[in-house]
Wavefront OBJ file of the C-alpha trace (Angstrom):
o trace
v 12.438 11.550 5.133
v 13.312 8.149 3.671
v 10.580 5.651 2.799
v 11.120 1.888 3.087
v 8.808 -0.477 1.213
v 8.931 -4.191 1.991
v 8.480 -5.903 -1.365
v 10.185 -9.284 -1.086
v 7.543 -11.804 -0.010
v 6.240 -14.742 -2.040
v 2.590 -13.605 -2.097
v 1.360 -17.204 -1.975
v -2.289 -16.262 -1.316
v -2.327 -14.468 -4.661
v -0.694 -17.292 -6.601
v -2.878 -16.624 -9.667
v -0.483 -13.737 -10.342
v 2.610 -14.321 -8.220
v 3.820 -17.417 -10.052
v 5.335 -15.062 -12.605
v 5.646 -11.678 -10.855
v 6.158 -10.486 -7.267
v 3.024 -9.350 -5.446
v 3.893 -5.618 -5.450
v 3.968 -5.742 -9.267
v 0.377 -6.989 -9.606
v -1.411 -4.305 -11.590
v -4.379 -2.361 -10.266
v -6.058 0.032 -12.730
v -3.105 -0.303 -15.109
v -0.274 0.289 -12.605
v 1.577 -2.022 -10.190
v 0.192 -1.660 -6.668
v 3.630 -0.585 -5.420
v 3.515 2.348 -7.843
v 0.162 3.500 -6.412
v 1.698 3.373 -2.921
v 4.763 5.356 -4.005
v 2.625 7.948 -5.788
v 0.825 8.588 -2.507
v 4.107 9.198 -0.664
v 5.351 11.404 -3.509
v 2.151 13.465 -3.331
v 3.220 14.488 0.190
v 6.757 15.244 -0.968
v 8.397 11.976 0.132
v 10.339 10.702 -2.874
v 13.387 8.981 -1.363
v 12.492 5.285 -1.592
v 14.304 2.153 -0.388
v 12.624 -0.951 -1.731
v 13.524 -4.235 -0.004
v 13.513 -6.886 -2.720
v 13.349 -10.653 -2.475
v 11.151 -12.985 -4.541
v 11.407 -12.096 -8.248
v 13.115 -8.827 -7.351
v 14.466 -8.489 -10.901
v 10.930 -7.818 -12.155
v 10.702 -4.770 -9.882
v 14.225 -3.679 -10.857
v 13.454 -3.897 -14.571
v 10.268 -1.885 -14.126
v 11.888 1.017 -12.292
v 15.061 1.010 -14.363
v 12.912 1.819 -17.396
v 10.926 4.544 -15.615
v 11.864 8.215 -15.781
v 10.798 9.652 -12.444
v 11.834 12.552 -10.241
v 12.015 10.063 -7.371
v 15.137 8.540 -5.827
v 14.385 4.797 -6.054
v 16.917 2.470 -4.394
v 16.323 -1.202 -5.181
v 18.046 -3.439 -2.633
v 18.078 -7.236 -2.672
v 17.417 -8.375 0.910
v 17.373 -12.158 0.382
v 14.898 -14.648 -0.981
v 13.743 -16.130 2.323
v 14.351 -13.180 4.653
v 11.453 -12.283 6.958
v 9.937 -8.788 7.267
v 12.088 -7.752 10.242
v 15.199 -9.146 8.615
v 14.551 -7.179 5.435
v 14.280 -3.970 7.411
v 17.457 -4.793 9.382
v 19.362 -5.302 6.122
v 18.590 -1.710 5.144
v 20.184 -0.270 8.283
v 23.283 1.060 6.515
v 21.127 2.956 4.017
v 18.853 4.557 6.597
v 21.408 6.320 8.763
v 20.391 7.952 12.036
v 17.222 9.735 10.964
v 13.561 8.921 11.498
v 12.155 7.027 8.507
v 8.847 5.716 7.200
v 8.032 2.160 6.248
v 5.147 0.278 4.685
v 4.308 -2.958 2.905
v 4.137 -3.353 -0.872
v 0.516 -4.471 -0.919
v -1.597 -1.922 0.980
v -3.180 1.226 -0.438
v -4.539 4.091 1.659
v -5.425 7.781 1.551
v -3.738 8.394 4.907
v -2.533 11.946 5.581
v 1.211 11.318 5.913
v 1.954 14.782 7.283
v -0.490 14.205 10.147
v 1.039 10.770 10.751
v 4.542 12.256 11.114
v 3.294 15.090 13.302
v 1.589 12.531 15.561
v 4.785 10.451 15.771
v 6.911 13.436 16.741
v 4.403 14.616 19.324
v 4.193 11.196 21.033
v 7.990 10.778 20.991
v 8.059 6.959 20.883
v 10.204 4.494 18.925
v 7.496 3.348 16.537
v 4.145 4.585 15.269
v 1.954 2.285 13.216
v -1.256 3.141 11.426
v -4.277 1.399 12.921
v -7.152 0.717 10.536
v -10.457 -1.079 10.673
v -10.552 -3.798 8.015
v -13.488 -3.835 5.623
v -15.943 -6.344 7.113
v -16.571 -9.453 5.041
v -19.711 -10.695 6.749
v -22.831 -9.449 8.501
v -23.011 -9.673 12.304
v -25.523 -11.803 14.219
v -26.257 -12.269 17.906
v -28.309 -15.378 18.606
v -30.135 -16.534 21.712
v -31.205 -20.143 21.335
v -32.391 -20.198 17.738
v -33.714 -16.631 17.695
v -31.733 -13.817 16.124
v -31.582 -10.950 18.630
v -29.333 -8.659 16.621
v -28.590 -8.425 12.921
v -26.407 -5.880 11.204
v -25.153 -6.001 7.640
v -21.458 -5.526 6.898
v -19.940 -2.595 8.753
v -16.227 -2.091 9.196
v -16.952 -0.393 12.520
v -17.876 -3.814 13.909
v -14.292 -4.924 13.311
v -11.385 -4.321 15.654
v -8.342 -2.214 14.838
v -5.518 -3.921 12.932
v -2.002 -3.003 11.800
v -2.418 -1.194 8.497
v 1.294 -0.564 7.933
v 2.372 3.031 7.175
v 4.902 3.198 10.005
v 7.124 5.990 11.259
v 10.206 4.507 12.942
v 13.203 5.744 14.898
v 16.491 4.141 13.751
v 17.312 2.749 17.219
v 14.398 0.326 16.743
v 16.565 -1.638 14.298
v 18.753 -2.822 17.192
v 15.821 -4.878 18.462
v 15.654 -6.935 15.252
v 17.869 -10.008 15.628
v 18.431 -11.452 12.172
v 16.983 -12.504 8.800
v 14.553 -14.913 10.493
v 12.851 -12.202 12.559
v 9.249 -11.319 11.747
v 8.788 -7.588 12.295
v 5.257 -8.216 13.556
v 6.330 -10.677 16.247
v 9.229 -10.109 18.683
v 10.271 -6.549 17.681
v 6.819 -4.969 17.756
v 5.736 -7.069 20.740
v 8.839 -5.908 22.621
v 8.299 -2.195 21.952
v 4.657 -2.655 22.945
v 5.720 -4.041 26.348
v 8.093 -1.099 26.774
v 5.328 1.383 25.952
v 7.196 2.508 22.833
v 4.565 1.693 20.191
v 1.862 4.197 19.307
v -1.125 3.809 17.003
v -2.257 6.524 14.636
v -5.942 5.788 14.004
v -6.942 6.146 10.370
v -10.660 6.080 9.623
v -10.298 6.834 5.921
v -9.693 4.544 2.974
v -7.407 1.543 3.399
v -7.296 -1.742 1.507
v -4.708 -4.488 1.410
v -4.303 -7.002 -1.405
v -4.032 -10.454 0.129
v -6.363 -12.325 -2.211
v -7.866 -12.087 -5.700
v -11.044 -10.820 -4.080
v -9.070 -7.924 -2.572
v -7.448 -7.232 -5.941
v -10.811 -7.099 -7.713
v -12.164 -4.738 -5.052
v -9.171 -2.416 -5.378
v -9.518 -2.495 -9.160
v -13.071 -1.135 -8.930
v -12.120 1.545 -6.392
v -9.091 2.862 -8.248
v -10.796 2.795 -11.634
v -13.514 5.020 -10.195
v -10.783 7.222 -8.707
v -12.322 6.914 -5.249
v -8.912 6.293 -3.685
v -8.328 9.805 -2.336
v -11.842 10.262 -0.930
l 1 2 3 4 5 6 7 8 9 10 11 12 13 14 15 16 17 18 19 20 21 22 23 24 25 26 27 28 29 30 31 32 33 34 35 36 37 38 39 40 41 42 43 44 45 46 47 48 49 50 51 52 53 54 55 56 57 58 59 60 61 62 63 64 65 66 67 68 69 70 71 72 73 74 75 76 77 78 79 80 81 82 83 84 85 86 87 88 89 90 91 92 93 94 95 96 97 98 99 100 101 102 103 104 105 106 107 108 109 110 111 112 113 114 115 116 117 118 119 120 121 122 123 124 125 126 127 128 129 130 131 132 133 134 135 136 137 138 139 140 141 142 143 144 145 146 147 148 149 150 151 152 153 154 155 156 157 158 159 160 161 162 163 164 165 166 167 168 169 170 171 172 173 174 175 176 177 178 179 180 181 182 183 184 185 186 187 188 189 190 191 192 193 194 195 196 197 198 199 200 201 202 203 204 205 206 207 208 209 210 211 212 213 214 215 216 217 218 219 220 221 222 223 224 225 226 227 228 229 230
């Protein structure tokens, strides 16, 4: 099964690093975050990658062109200002008529990909996304007047489910994406939701995105301790 990785955004919230390199190339524990993501797919036997490039795509190209891997890595320029849906649409000719997987170039997880695919096939819908609970940043309070009635320190279970990426997608979904200006997370996913064609695979294990330097520092500690697969 082919694996698409969206790796073309500007990464403006991580500008400490992304002035000179694209976000997926920011190193965590000595390796670019995109490499950690790809290693996880490869661990499950998925080694046919299609990387949608954009901002500073040459940096990613140079990195993989120098690597000797038993992976099939296709590096495709999908435009500097193309949105997430548009990038995926541009890969249509490479993806053919088979079910494929897709994720973002900035989120690491220990998700069981075999279980994810099995779930997708069983539910028989156009799209399956992985739902995760984000790590909570703050403690929770309930206040009546000035008196605290409930206090609980940070717990990710207090947070709602969010889109954690790690999609399984049927190729006919690409018809819903209009053009380069389409955000995957807006009209296309909203439309399949209304049609009852979007399923959520709930993942309670490890997941962490890298939106900010704080996220990067957190991931650095986790991966250095090799707690990623736990």
